[in-house]
N, C-alpha and C positions, 0 to 999 in steps of 0.2 A: 511718306511712309507713316502709317498710323501707329500710335503707341497706346498702351493700356496703363493707366496710372493706378498704383496701389495706395496712393494717399500717404499718410504719415506712417513712420515706423511702427507706432503703436497699433494702428489699424492693421498693418501687415502681420504683426505678431498675433493679433487677435484672430485674424483669419486663419493663420497657420495652426494655432492651438485648436480652433474650432474644427478644422479639417482633421487634425490628429485625433481629437476626441471622437469624431464621427467614425473614423476608421477603427478605433479601439472598440467602440460600442458595437459596430457591425461584426467585428471579430468575436466578441463575447457572445453576441446573439447567435451567431452561426455555431459557436461551440455548444451553447445551451441546446439549440435545436438538434445538434448532432448527438447529444448525450442519450444513451440508451435508457430504456425504462428501467432495466435492471440496475444500472449504475446509479441512476437517480435515487431509487428507493433503498439502496443498500445503506444500512445504518439509520434510516429515517423512522419516524413514528407518525402514523396516521391517527388523527383524532376523529372519532365518530361521536358527534354530539347527539344526545337524545333529548327531545323537547319535553320530557316529563320526568317525574321523580322515579327513583329506582323501584323495581318490583312490578311495574305495570307491563302491559303487553308489548309496547314499543321497546321498553327497556330489556325485557327478557329476550325478545327476538334479536335485537341489536347486539346484545352481549353474546348470544350464541353464535351469530355470524362473525363477530369480531374475534372470537376465540380461535377461529380456524381460517379466516379469509387471508390473513397475512402469509400463511404457508403457500398460498396459490398466486401471490403477486410476485412478479420478478424482483429479485433483491430481498425478498422476505422481510418487509418492514413489520414493526410491531403495530398492532391496531388497538387503541385504548378508547374507553368510553368516558365521555364527560356529560353529566346530566345538566340540562339547562332549562328547567321548567319556567313557564310564564305565559299567560294569555292563551291557554289551550295549545301551546307549543308554537305560537306565532313568534315569540322571541327567538327561538332556535332557527326557524327558516329565514327570518330577517337577518340573523347573524350569518348564516351560510351565504346568503345572496350578496351581502354588503360588507362584511367584515372578514370572513374566513379567507385563508390563503387560497389562491387560485392556481396552485402548482400540483394538486393531486394528493396533498397531505391532509385535506379537510373534507369530511363527509358529515351528513346529518340524517337523522330519522325523526319524523314529526307526524302529527296527525294527518291522516289522509284527507280529512275535511278541510284543514287549514290551507291546503294546496289551492282550493277554489275561492279563498277569501277575496283576492283581487276581482274576480268575476262577480262576487257578491257585493262589491262596492265598498269594501273595508279599506279606508284610507290608511290605516295602520299597517296594512300589508304592503311592505315596500319591496316587492319582487314580482317577477313574471314567471310563473311556474313553468311555462313552456320554454324558457331559456335555460333552465337548470339542466345539468347532465344527470340523467336518471340511471342509476346502477341496477336497481331491481327491488323486488319484494320477496321474502321467503315463502309467502303463501297468499292465498285469497281468503276473504272472510265473509261470514254471514253475521249481521247484527241482530240483536234480539231485544225484546222488551220483557222484563221479568220482575217478579214481585215476591215478597216473603209469603210463604204458603199459609201463614197463620192469619193473613188478612183476607177480607171478603172480596177478592178479585179472582173469579173462577175462569172467566172467558174474556176474550177481547171486548165483547159488547159491554162488559162491566166498566171498561175504561171510558165509555161514553156517558155513563150515568153516575159514576162516582169519581171524586177527585183523588188522583193518585199523586203522591209527592215523590219526585225523582231527583237523584243527585246528578250534577253535571260538572265536568272538569274544565269547561271553557267554551266561549262562543263558537270558535272554529272547530271544536271537537265534535264528534258525532253525538256524544251524550248531551251536548248543549243545543245542537241543531235539530236532531231527529224528533225530540219531544214536541217542539213547536211545529215542525212539519206535520206531525200526526194531528195536532190540534187543528191546524188549518185545513188539512186535506181529509182526514178521517173522522173528525168530529169528537176527538177525545178530550178529556179534561185533566191533562197532566200539568202539574205545578212544579216548576224548577227550583231547586236549591243549588245555587252556583258557588264557585270559588274553591272547589276541591282541586288541589294541584295535580292529582293523578287518580287513576282508577283504584289503587289500593286504599287511598283515603276515602274514596266514595263508597267502596265496599265496607269499610270499617264503619261508616255512617249508617249503613244498613244494619250491621251487627248491633250498633248502639240504639237502634230504633229512631234515629233522626229522620230517616227517609223510608219510604215504602219499597222502593226498588230503583231500577235504572231503565232508561230507554236509549238504545243506540250503542250498547256495549257489545264487543265481539264475543260471539258464542265460543269460539276456540279459546279465547283468553279466560272466560269464566270456567270452562272445563279444566284449564290448566291450574288456576290458582284456588278454585273452590270446588274441587271434585266431590267433597263430602256433601256440599249443599245439594248437588244433583243426585248423588247416590241415596241420600237420606230424605229426599223430597222436601228440602227446606225452602226451596224457591219454586215458583211456577212460571214457565215461559208462556207468554200470552200472544206474542207476535214475532215474526221474523222478517228481516229485510234482506233481499238478495235477488239477483236476476233469475235464480232457480232456488228451490228449497234445499235446505241442508239435509243430507241423507238420514241423519239421526234425529230429525225433527219433522217426520212425515205428517204428523197430526196437528202441527202448529200452523195457524193461519199465516198466509203470506200477504204482505202489505199490497203488493201489486195486484193481487186478486180482489182487493177490497176497494180499489179505485172506482168511483161512480161514473166517470166519464174520461174521455181521451186526454183532455187537458190535465186532469189530476194525475192520470197515469204518467204522462210525460214529465210532470213535476217530480213525481216519486222517482222516476228513472234518472232524472238529473242528479238527485242526491245519492241514489243507490249505485250509480256508476263509479263512485269512489271505492266501493267495497273490494273489487278485484285488486286494487292497489294495496290494500291491507296495511302492511308495515313498510312503507317506502324508505329507500336509502338513496340519497342524491349527493352529487358534488356541485359546486358552484359553476356558473358559466365561466369561460375563459381558460379552463384547464386544457393543456395540450391534448390533442385528439388521441395520440398514441397511448397516453396514460389512462384516459377514459376507457379506451378499448381494453387495456390490460385489467382495469378494475372491474369492468363488466364481465370479462372472461373469468377472472378470479372469483367473482360472486357465483357464477354458474358452476364453476368447478367445486366451490364450497358446497353448493346444494347437492352435489353428487358424492361428496366426501363421506366415507363410511363413519368416521369419527364424529363428524357434524351430525349426521343422521341419528347416530346412537345417542348423542347429547340431546337432540331435539325430541327423540322418543322418550328419553328419561324425564324430560320436562313437560311432556305431552304437548309439544309445539308441532303444529302441522307443517308439513313441507310440501308445497305445491307452487313452485317458484313462478314469478312473473318477471319478464325481462324489462330492461330499461326502455327498449323500443315499444313494448306493449303499453307501458305507462305513458309514454309520449303520445301514442295513438289515442288512448283514453282521454287525455287532456285536450287533444285537438278536437275530439268529438264534443266534449262537454262545453268547451269554450265557443263552439259553433252552434250552441243551442238557440232556438228561436227567441227573439227578444221578449216576447210576451211571457214565456216560461221563465226566463232569467229575471224579469221584473218581479214576478211572484216569489221566486226563490230569494231575491234580495230582501224583500219585505220580511220573510221568515228569518233570514240570517241577521237582519238588523235587530229584531227583537231578542235574539240570542246573545247579543253583545252587552 
């Protein structure tokens, strides 16, 4: 008759304790998995980190969403904003991917351009954007190039013959990347002044005469925060970036129409592809699927909320929502771009850092 030896009493008790621990852990895990979304979020606070200073486009859109989104999440948690500026919002997306809680209580909004920094070869980008859980964006955007109207820049062609000084908020941000893309593809002579922590500070630099204008700022944001500039013709819009023209900029040249060959057009499209993402909100990887589904639905319900829409209208924020799935599809297309186009894009992005 064969026997099984358990060895010393110490070994026996070690095995018994290990088995008991495994059973307890399994029971706790099963309990956590069985917890409803509503019971999880009851009494909780969701922190929505914004990768720029307060008052910018990302901050305004995130605050408007945060004010109403909690009402549409089962359990009705509070949603609070935390500003985390740094490196064109790279600090905030790195935080989301590597530090933030993965239980559904951490969200972030950051530059739509910084999402592509891993593709651009930025080693400081410690994340894979395709692995994040995308919640959505409140609207789509058109980027513009604009200048103070008292300066001698009347048309886009003037940007190819005269040096224009533009303010930039960081390498991964559009205002840091788009000017260099223009110089490389469209033959402009834009000179960057970098280091502004957010768009409000960059616009203040225009007020003080430190810079001539900006390239790559959202048209919708400028209309929101500087309506008098537009109404009083204090600035002149010289170029727009978008897959189609903004309805209220019919006479402003489109960058895509100025591309001289197919390769240049593809390069422009790689950068412009980020614009439908506009003001992205994401959760980290690893959040339970049912909570991501609840957050996505709550976001869409917020976009239909009459109180949210009234608030957006009051602040002149556009509402044209983009779903999390749409953002994932855009990322998949851009990350599958031809290597030759990506190589050119990386060279431009490297100069912006």
